[in-house]
C-alpha positions as protocol buffer text, in pm:
chain_id: "A"
residue {
  index: 1
  type: MET
  ca { x: 509 y: 7635 z: 3340 }
}
residue {
  index: 2
  type: GLN
  ca { x: 508 y: 7508 z: 2983 }
}
residue {
  index: 3
  type: THR
  ca { x: 543 y: 7139 z: 2908 }
}
residue {
  index: 4
  type: THR
  ca { x: 871 y: 7023 z: 2760 }
}
residue {
  index: 5
  type: LEU
  ca { x: 692 y: 6736 z: 2586 }
}
residue {
  index: 6
  type: ASN
  ca { x: 717 y: 6744 z: 2208 }
}
residue {
  index: 7
  type: LYS
  ca { x: 595 y: 6552 z: 1905 }
}
residue {
  index: 8
  type: GLU
  ca { x: 899 y: 6325 z: 1908 }
}
residue {
  index: 9
  type: GLY
  ca { x: 833 y: 6221 z: 2267 }
}
residue {
  index: 10
  type: LEU
  ca { x: 466 y: 6153 z: 2199 }
}
residue {
  index: 11
  type: LYS
  ca { x: 488 y: 5994 z: 1855 }
}
residue {
  index: 12
  type: LEU
  ca { x: 414 y: 5639 z: 1974 }
}
residue {
  index: 13
  type: MET
  ca { x: 81 y: 5750 z: 2124 }
}
residue {
  index: 14
  type: ASN
  ca { x: -261 y: 5793 z: 1970 }
}
residue {
  index: 15
  type: ASN
  ca { x: -453 y: 6118 z: 2011 }
}
residue {
  index: 16
  type: LYS
  ca { x: -638 y: 6004 z: 2324 }
}
residue {
  index: 17
  type: GLN
  ca { x: -315 y: 5898 z: 2492 }
}
residue {
  index: 18
  type: ARG
  ca { x: -148 y: 6230 z: 2407 }
}
residue {
  index: 19
  type: GLU
  ca { x: -442 y: 6415 z: 2557 }
}
residue {
  index: 20
  type: ILE
  ca { x: -422 y: 6213 z: 2880 }
}
residue {
  index: 21
  type: VAL
  ca { x: -46 y: 6260 z: 2913 }
}
residue {
  index: 22
  type: LEU
  ca { x: -56 y: 6635 z: 2852 }
}
residue {
  index: 23
  type: THR
  ca { x: -340 y: 6679 z: 3102 }
}
residue {
  index: 24
  type: GLN
  ca { x: -163 y: 6469 z: 3363 }
}
residue {
  index: 25
  type: TRP
  ca { x: 166 y: 6651 z: 3311 }
}
residue {
  index: 26
  type: GLN
  ca { x: -1 y: 6982 z: 3397 }
}
residue {
  index: 27
  type: LYS
  ca { x: -173 y: 6836 z: 3705 }
}
residue {
  index: 28
  type: HIS
  ca { x: 154 y: 6697 z: 3838 }
}
residue {
  index: 29
  type: GLN
  ca { x: 324 y: 7037 z: 3849 }
}
residue {
  index: 30
  type: HIS
  ca { x: 313 y: 7119 z: 4220 }
}
residue {
  index: 31
  type: GLU
  ca { x: 511 y: 7252 z: 4512 }
}
residue {
  index: 32
  type: ASN
  ca { x: 586 y: 7037 z: 4817 }
}
residue {
  index: 33
  type: LEU
  ca { x: 269 y: 6868 z: 4945 }
}
residue {
  index: 34
  type: GLU
  ca { x: 155 y: 6658 z: 5239 }
}
residue {
  index: 35
  type: VAL
  ca { x: -139 y: 6422 z: 5193 }
}
residue {
  index: 36
  type: ASP
  ca { x: -338 y: 6207 z: 5437 }
}
residue {
  index: 37
  type: TYR
  ca { x: -392 y: 5878 z: 5253 }
}
residue {
  index: 38
  type: ASP
  ca { x: -615 y: 5597 z: 5376 }
}
residue {
  index: 39
  type: VAL
  ca { x: -438 y: 5294 z: 5230 }
}
residue {
  index: 40
  type: SER
  ca { x: -704 y: 5042 z: 5329 }
}
residue {
  index: 41
  type: GLY
  ca { x: -1012 y: 5258 z: 5278 }
}
residue {
  index: 42
  type: GLU
  ca { x: -1100 y: 5168 z: 5638 }
}
residue {
  index: 43
  type: GLY
  ca { x: -889 y: 5405 z: 5843 }
}
residue {
  index: 44
  type: ASP
  ca { x: -530 y: 5291 z: 5794 }
}
residue {
  index: 45
  type: VAL
  ca { x: -405 y: 5642 z: 5721 }
}
residue {
  index: 46
  type: LEU
  ca { x: -59 y: 5756 z: 5619 }
}
residue {
  index: 47
  type: LYS
  ca { x: -88 y: 6100 z: 5776 }
}
residue {
  index: 48
  type: GLY
  ca { x: 112 y: 6378 z: 5616 }
}
residue {
  index: 49
  type: PHE
  ca { x: 264 y: 6164 z: 5342 }
}
residue {
  index: 50
  type: MET
  ca { x: 514 y: 6386 z: 5164 }
}
residue {
  index: 51
  type: ILE
  ca { x: 518 y: 6457 z: 4791 }
}
residue {
  index: 52
  type: LYS
  ca { x: 809 y: 6679 z: 4692 }
}
residue {
  index: 53
  type: LYS
  ca { x: 826 y: 6919 z: 4399 }
}
residue {
  index: 54
  type: ASN
  ca { x: 922 y: 6744 z: 4073 }
}
residue {
  index: 55
  type: VAL
  ca { x: 805 y: 6407 z: 4206 }
}
residue {
  index: 56
  type: TRP
  ca { x: 502 y: 6229 z: 4060 }
}
residue {
  index: 57
  type: ASN
  ca { x: 194 y: 6242 z: 4284 }
}
residue {
  index: 58
  type: PRO
  ca { x: 69 y: 5882 z: 4316 }
}
residue {
  index: 59
  type: PHE
  ca { x: -265 y: 5989 z: 4459 }
}
residue {
  index: 60
  type: LEU
  ca { x: -371 y: 6179 z: 4148 }
}
residue {
  index: 61
  type: ALA
  ca { x: -362 y: 5867 z: 3937 }
}
residue {
  index: 62
  type: SER
  ca { x: -332 y: 5491 z: 3975 }
}
residue {
  index: 63
  type: GLY
  ca { x: -64 y: 5484 z: 4244 }
}
residue {
  index: 64
  type: ARG
  ca { x: -334 y: 5477 z: 4509 }
}
residue {
  index: 65
  type: TYR
  ca { x: -475 y: 5154 z: 4363 }
}
residue {
  index: 66
  type: HIS
  ca { x: -130 y: 4996 z: 4350 }
}
residue {
  index: 67
  type: ALA
  ca { x: -78 y: 5077 z: 4719 }
}
residue {
  index: 68
  type: HIS
  ca { x: -426 y: 4948 z: 4803 }
}
residue {
  index: 69
  type: TYR
  ca { x: -348 y: 4621 z: 4626 }
}
residue {
  index: 70
  type: LEU
  ca { x: -25 y: 4575 z: 4819 }
}
residue {
  index: 71
  type: PHE
  ca { x: -203 y: 4643 z: 5149 }
}
residue {
  index: 72
  type: TYR
  ca { x: -461 y: 4372 z: 5084 }
}
residue {
  index: 73
  type: HIS
  ca { x: -208 y: 4124 z: 4943 }
}
residue {
  index: 74
  type: ASN
  ca { x: 61 y: 4154 z: 5208 }
}
residue {
  index: 75
  type: ASN
  ca { x: 89 y: 3775 z: 5213 }
}
residue {
  index: 76
  type: LEU
  ca { x: 311 y: 3824 z: 4907 }
}
residue {
  index: 77
  type: PHE
  ca { x: 577 y: 4014 z: 5101 }
}
residue {
  index: 78
  type: PHE
  ca { x: 513 y: 3949 z: 5473 }
}
residue {
  index: 79
  type: GLY
  ca { x: 843 y: 3857 z: 5640 }
}
residue {
  index: 80
  type: LYS
  ca { x: 1023 y: 3886 z: 5307 }
}
residue {
  index: 81
  type: THR
  ca { x: 1253 y: 4119 z: 5116 }
}
residue {
  index: 82
  type: ALA
  ca { x: 1099 y: 4351 z: 4857 }
}
residue {
  index: 83
  type: ILE
  ca { x: 1234 y: 4584 z: 4590 }
}
residue {
  index: 84
  type: GLU
  ca { x: 1047 y: 4889 z: 4465 }
}
residue {
  index: 85
  type: ILE
  ca { x: 1174 y: 5017 z: 4130 }
}
residue {
  index: 86
  type: GLY
  ca { x: 1096 y: 5378 z: 4038 }
}
residue {
  index: 87
  type: SER
  ca { x: 1005 y: 5456 z: 4396 }
}
residue {
  index: 88
  type: GLY
  ca { x: 912 y: 5823 z: 4349 }
}
residue {
  index: 89
  type: THR
  ca { x: 760 y: 5923 z: 4683 }
}
residue {
  index: 90
  type: GLY
  ca { x: 830 y: 5576 z: 4824 }
}
residue {
  index: 91
  type: LEU
  ca { x: 461 y: 5496 z: 4864 }
}
residue {
  index: 92
  type: MET
  ca { x: 478 y: 5128 z: 4770 }
}
residue {
  index: 93
  type: GLY
  ca { x: 792 y: 5073 z: 4976 }
}
residue {
  index: 94
  type: VAL
  ca { x: 639 y: 5242 z: 5279 }
}
residue {
  index: 95
  type: VAL
  ca { x: 321 y: 5034 z: 5249 }
}
residue {
  index: 96
  type: MET
  ca { x: 519 y: 4710 z: 5225 }
}
residue {
  index: 97
  type: ALA
  ca { x: 752 y: 4802 z: 5513 }
}
residue {
  index: 98
  type: LYS
  ca { x: 462 y: 4913 z: 5732 }
}
residue {
  index: 99
  type: HIS
  ca { x: 261 y: 4599 z: 5665 }
}
residue {
  index: 100
  type: GLY
  ca { x: 502 y: 4315 z: 5711 }
}
residue {
  index: 101
  type: ALA
  ca { x: 804 y: 4324 z: 5480 }
}
residue {
  index: 102
  type: LYS
  ca { x: 1129 y: 4228 z: 5655 }
}
residue {
  index: 103
  type: LYS
  ca { x: 1335 y: 4454 z: 5429 }
}
residue {
  index: 104
  type: VAL
  ca { x: 1254 y: 4698 z: 5149 }
}
residue {
  index: 105
  type: ILE
  ca { x: 1497 y: 4835 z: 4891 }
}
residue {
  index: 106
  type: MET
  ca { x: 1371 y: 5140 z: 4703 }
}
residue {
  index: 107
  type: SER
  ca { x: 1540 y: 5264 z: 4389 }
}
residue {
  index: 108
  type: ASP
  ca { x: 1490 y: 5561 z: 4159 }
}
residue {
  index: 109
  type: ILE
  ca { x: 1705 y: 5733 z: 3899 }
}
residue {
  index: 110
  type: SER
  ca { x: 1582 y: 6077 z: 4012 }
}
residue {
  index: 111
  type: LEU
  ca { x: 1764 y: 6237 z: 4304 }
}
residue {
  index: 112
  type: ALA
  ca { x: 1446 y: 6426 z: 4401 }
}
residue {
  index: 113
  type: SER
  ca { x: 1261 y: 6094 z: 4421 }
}
residue {
  index: 114
  type: VAL
  ca { x: 1540 y: 5929 z: 4621 }
}
residue {
  index: 115
  type: GLU
  ca { x: 1525 y: 6210 z: 4877 }
}
residue {
  index: 116
  type: ASN
  ca { x: 1144 y: 6196 z: 4885 }
}
residue {
  index: 117
  type: SER
  ca { x: 1149 y: 5820 z: 4946 }
}
residue {
  index: 118
  type: LYS
  ca { x: 1407 y: 5857 z: 5223 }
}
residue {
  index: 119
  type: ASP
  ca { x: 1206 y: 6133 z: 5391 }
}
residue {
  index: 120
  type: ASN
  ca { x: 885 y: 5929 z: 5394 }
}
residue {
  index: 121
  type: ALA
  ca { x: 1059 y: 5616 z: 5522 }
}
residue {
  index: 122
  type: LYS
  ca { x: 1205 y: 5820 z: 5807 }
}
residue {
  index: 123
  type: LYS
  ca { x: 879 y: 6002 z: 5879 }
}
residue {
  index: 124
  type: PHE
  ca { x: 691 y: 5676 z: 5928 }
}
residue {
  index: 125
  type: GLY
  ca { x: 966 y: 5519 z: 6137 }
}
residue {
  index: 126
  type: LEU
  ca { x: 1065 y: 5271 z: 5868 }
}
residue {
  index: 127
  type: ASP
  ca { x: 1418 y: 5383 z: 5789 }
}
residue {
  index: 128
  type: LYS
  ca { x: 1566 y: 5076 z: 5960 }
}
residue {
  index: 129
  type: ILE
  ca { x: 1364 y: 4851 z: 5729 }
}
residue {
  index: 130
  type: CYS
  ca { x: 1395 y: 5061 z: 5413 }
}
residue {
  index: 131
  type: SER
  ca { x: 1706 y: 5150 z: 5218 }
}
residue {
  index: 132
  type: VAL
  ca { x: 1690 y: 5391 z: 4924 }
}
residue {
  index: 133
  type: ILE
  ca { x: 1930 y: 5376 z: 4630 }
}
residue {
  index: 134
  type: GLN
  ca { x: 1980 y: 5604 z: 4332 }
}
residue {
  index: 135
  type: GLY
  ca { x: 2011 y: 5409 z: 4010 }
}
residue {
  index: 136
  type: ASP
  ca { x: 1862 y: 5314 z: 3675 }
}
residue {
  index: 137
  type: LEU
  ca { x: 1630 y: 5018 z: 3735 }
}
residue {
  index: 138
  type: PHE
  ca { x: 1843 y: 4761 z: 3928 }
}
residue {
  index: 139
  type: GLU
  ca { x: 2166 y: 4956 z: 3907 }
}
residue {
  index: 140
  type: ASN
  ca { x: 2345 y: 4958 z: 4246 }
}
residue {
  index: 141
  type: ILE
  ca { x: 2112 y: 4695 z: 4397 }
}
residue {
  index: 142
  type: LYS
  ca { x: 2331 y: 4417 z: 4536 }
}
residue {
  index: 143
  type: GLU
  ca { x: 2083 y: 4153 z: 4655 }
}
residue {
  index: 144
  type: LYS
  ca { x: 1783 y: 3949 z: 4553 }
}
residue {
  index: 145
  type: ALA
  ca { x: 1426 y: 3989 z: 4673 }
}
residue {
  index: 146
  type: ASP
  ca { x: 1111 y: 3783 z: 4702 }
}
residue {
  index: 147
  type: VAL
  ca { x: 897 y: 4062 z: 4558 }
}
residue {
  index: 148
  type: ILE
  ca { x: 973 y: 4326 z: 4297 }
}
residue {
  index: 149
  type: THR
  ca { x: 718 y: 4596 z: 4226 }
}
residue {
  index: 150
  type: TRP
  ca { x: 720 y: 4887 z: 3983 }
}
residue {
  index: 151
  type: MET
  ca { x: 454 y: 5149 z: 3925 }
}
residue {
  index: 152
  type: ILE
  ca { x: 542 y: 5151 z: 3556 }
}
residue {
  index: 153
  type: PRO
  ca { x: 484 y: 5450 z: 3328 }
}
residue {
  index: 154
  type: PHE
  ca { x: 173 y: 5355 z: 3134 }
}
residue {
  index: 155
  type: PHE
  ca { x: 246 y: 5527 z: 2803 }
}
residue {
  index: 156
  type: ALA
  ca { x: 508 y: 5439 z: 2542 }
}
residue {
  index: 157
  type: GLY
  ca { x: 726 y: 5726 z: 2426 }
}
residue {
  index: 158
  type: ASN
  ca { x: 1043 y: 5920 z: 2491 }
}
residue {
  index: 159
  type: PRO
  ca { x: 1031 y: 6158 z: 2789 }
}
residue {
  index: 160
  type: PRO
  ca { x: 1252 y: 6467 z: 2763 }
}
residue {
  index: 161
  type: SER
  ca { x: 1582 y: 6440 z: 2948 }
}
residue {
  index: 162
  type: GLY
  ca { x: 1560 y: 6581 z: 3299 }
}
residue {
  index: 163
  type: ASP
  ca { x: 1179 y: 6596 z: 3310 }
}
residue {
  index: 164
  type: THR
  ca { x: 1107 y: 6363 z: 3602 }
}
residue {
  index: 165
  type: ILE
  ca { x: 730 y: 6401 z: 3577 }
}
residue {
  index: 166
  type: SER
  ca { x: 727 y: 6299 z: 3211 }
}
residue {
  index: 167
  type: ALA
  ca { x: 950 y: 6001 z: 3292 }
}
residue {
  index: 168
  type: SER
  ca { x: 692 y: 5887 z: 3549 }
}
residue {
  index: 169
  type: MET
  ca { x: 424 y: 5871 z: 3279 }
}
residue {
  index: 170
  type: ILE
  ca { x: 615 y: 5780 z: 2964 }
}
residue {
  index: 171
  type: MET
  ca { x: 876 y: 5513 z: 2897 }
}
residue {
  index: 172
  type: PRO
  ca { x: 1055 y: 5386 z: 2589 }
}
residue {
  index: 173
  type: PRO
  ca { x: 934 y: 5031 z: 2516 }
}
residue {
  index: 174
  type: GLU
  ca { x: 1295 y: 4911 z: 2537 }
}
residue {
  index: 175
  type: LEU
  ca { x: 1308 y: 5024 z: 2903 }
}
residue {
  index: 176
  type: PHE
  ca { x: 1025 y: 4788 z: 2995 }
}
residue {
  index: 177
  type: GLU
  ca { x: 1193 y: 4508 z: 2799 }
}
residue {
  index: 178
  type: ARG
  ca { x: 1522 y: 4576 z: 2978 }
}
residue {
  index: 179
  type: PHE
  ca { x: 1342 y: 4554 z: 3313 }
}
residue {
  index: 180
  type: LEU
  ca { x: 1183 y: 4222 z: 3223 }
}
residue {
  index: 181
  type: LYS
  ca { x: 1517 y: 4080 z: 3107 }
}
residue {
  index: 182
  type: LYS
  ca { x: 1705 y: 4200 z: 3416 }
}
residue {
  index: 183
  type: ALA
  ca { x: 1449 y: 4127 z: 3689 }
}
residue {
  index: 184
  type: PRO
  ca { x: 1516 y: 3749 z: 3712 }
}
residue {
  index: 185
  type: GLU
  ca { x: 1871 y: 3824 z: 3831 }
}
residue {
  index: 186
  type: TYR
  ca { x: 1720 y: 3998 z: 4136 }
}
residue {
  index: 187
  type: LEU
  ca { x: 1430 y: 3764 z: 4207 }
}
residue {
  index: 188
  type: ASN
  ca { x: 1454 y: 3477 z: 4454 }
}
residue {
  index: 189
  type: LYS
  ca { x: 1319 y: 3137 z: 4364 }
}
residue {
  index: 190
  type: ASP
  ca { x: 938 y: 3142 z: 4361 }
}
residue {
  index: 191
  type: GLY
  ca { x: 946 y: 3523 z: 4377 }
}
residue {
  index: 192
  type: VAL
  ca { x: 686 y: 3749 z: 4219 }
}
residue {
  index: 193
  type: ILE
  ca { x: 684 y: 4074 z: 4023 }
}
residue {
  index: 194
  type: ILE
  ca { x: 382 y: 4299 z: 4084 }
}
residue {
  index: 195
  type: ILE
  ca { x: 304 y: 4551 z: 3809 }
}
residue {
  index: 196
  type: PRO
  ca { x: -6 y: 4753 z: 3718 }
}
residue {
  index: 197
  type: SER
  ca { x: -138 y: 4850 z: 3376 }
}
residue {
  index: 198
  type: PHE
  ca { x: -396 y: 5094 z: 3239 }
}
residue {
  index: 199
  type: SER
  ca { x: -656 y: 5012 z: 2976 }
}
residue {
  index: 200
  type: LEU
  ca { x: -569 y: 5320 z: 2768 }
}
residue {
  index: 201
  type: GLY
  ca { x: -193 y: 5277 z: 2803 }
}
residue {
  index: 202
  type: GLY
  ca { x: -148 y: 5068 z: 2490 }
}
residue {
  index: 203
  type: ASP
  ca { x: 6 y: 4733 z: 2399 }
}
residue {
  index: 204
  type: LEU
  ca { x: 372 y: 4838 z: 2431 }
}
residue {
  index: 205
  type: THR
  ca { x: 342 y: 4883 z: 2808 }
}
residue {
  index: 206
  type: ASP
  ca { x: 89 y: 4609 z: 2883 }
}
residue {
  index: 207
  type: PRO
  ca { x: 256 y: 4344 z: 3104 }
}
residue {
  index: 208
  type: SER
  ca { x: 2 y: 4081 z: 2999 }
}
residue {
  index: 209
  type: LEU
  ca { x: 127 y: 4117 z: 2641 }
}
residue {
  index: 210
  type: VAL
  ca { x: 494 y: 4212 z: 2673 }
}
residue {
  index: 211
  type: ALA
  ca { x: 603 y: 3984 z: 2959 }
}
residue {
  index: 212
  type: LYS
  ca { x: 498 y: 3664 z: 2785 }
}
residue {
  index: 213
  type: ASN
  ca { x: 791 y: 3718 z: 2547 }
}
residue {
  index: 214
  type: PHE
  ca { x: 1036 y: 3695 z: 2840 }
}
residue {
  index: 215
  type: ASN
  ca { x: 960 y: 3356 z: 3000 }
}
residue {
  index: 216
  type: TYR
  ca { x: 704 y: 3475 z: 3256 }
}
residue {
  index: 217
  type: ASP
  ca { x: 378 y: 3326 z: 3367 }
}
residue {
  index: 218
  type: ILE
  ca { x: 136 y: 3619 z: 3398 }
}
residue {
  index: 219
  type: LYS
  ca { x: -178 y: 3638 z: 3607 }
}
residue {
  index: 220
  type: THR
  ca { x: -406 y: 3939 z: 3605 }
}
residue {
  index: 221
  type: THR
  ca { x: -520 y: 3927 z: 3965 }
}
residue {
  index: 222
  type: TRP
  ca { x: -720 y: 4247 z: 4016 }
}
residue {
  index: 223
  type: LEU
  ca { x: -907 y: 4508 z: 3815 }
}
residue {
  index: 224
  type: HIS
  ca { x: -1083 y: 4829 z: 3899 }
}
residue {
  index: 225
  type: LYS
  ca { x: -1275 y: 5084 z: 3695 }
}
residue {
  index: 226
  type: SER
  ca { x: -1146 y: 5427 z: 3791 }
}
residue {
  index: 227
  type: ILE
  ca { x: -1413 y: 5692 z: 3739 }
}
residue {
  index: 228
  type: ASN
  ca { x: -1254 y: 5975 z: 3939 }
}
residue {
  index: 229
  type: GLY
  ca { x: -935 y: 6173 z: 3911 }
}
residue {
  index: 230
  type: ILE
  ca { x: -721 y: 6237 z: 3606 }
}
residue {
  index: 231
  type: GLN
  ca { x: -674 y: 5873 z: 3502 }
}
residue {
  index: 232
  type: GLN
  ca { x: -1011 y: 5724 z: 3423 }
}
residue {
  index: 233
  type: GLY
  ca { x: -1041 y: 5374 z: 3282 }
}
residue {
  index: 234
  type: MET
  ca { x: -963 y: 5018 z: 3385 }
}
residue {
  index: 235
  type: ILE
  ca { x: -668 y: 4963 z: 3618 }
}
residue {
  index: 236
  type: TYR
  ca { x: -521 y: 4612 z: 3629 }
}
residue {
  index: 237
  type: MET
  ca { x: -274 y: 4448 z: 3866 }
}
residue {
  index: 238
  type: HIS
  ca { x: -56 y: 4168 z: 3732 }
}
residue {
  index: 239
  type: GLU
  ca { x: 160 y: 3910 z: 3908 }
}
residue {
  index: 240
  type: LEU
  ca { x: 452 y: 3777 z: 3705 }
}
residue {
  index: 241
  type: ARG
  ca { x: 645 y: 3463 z: 3796 }
}
residue {
  index: 242
  type: LEU
  ca { x: 925 y: 3293 z: 3609 }
}
residue {
  index: 243
  type: LYS
  ca { x: 821 y: 2983 z: 3420 }
}
residue {
  index: 244
  type: LYS
  ca { x: 956 y: 2662 z: 3572 }
}
């Protein structure tokens, strides 16, 4: 399968970023998969976690670190309501629902991702805790949450229409800005937004740089040097809270 990415879609990236994106795009072309994922690293396994065709595989890149972070910081969502934007496979929503969230709302613009999230919630017996909605960012979400998390695309650009894998890796800078503007409408008082970043992703998608322009206090609470897989470099987790 040939990539639909073109110069226009990649023009905001430097050569290294283009190389990473093109390599990742190829690696994410797959048929339906099932993966056994140890969320904790100590035996808490999601056995047979489903990754459908045309849905981004979180275990190939930094999604596994995002899930790991949520597992070890479940105090942020225990007994609370959480929203996962861009749910994809539903990994973050499943982890939060399985480890203490009272309610999880998962949302994705891709129908394939919505179905994948629903299937995983049902497989792990979490479909009474999780609801899955199709929509663009917060579209069709009707309530507020204590936690909002988004495994953001790390690279700035313009993904081709209909290419769900590209849209999982690349986002227009204005999409991130729209998220940051809209999120406070869906965040309860004293709520938190949890977002990762990647050292090679660039300034336009770096929460520690972009979010400060939208009335957030930002704390970088975790970092990890990834030396394996297709996304090697520093992975950061950020917690964003509205300034008081």
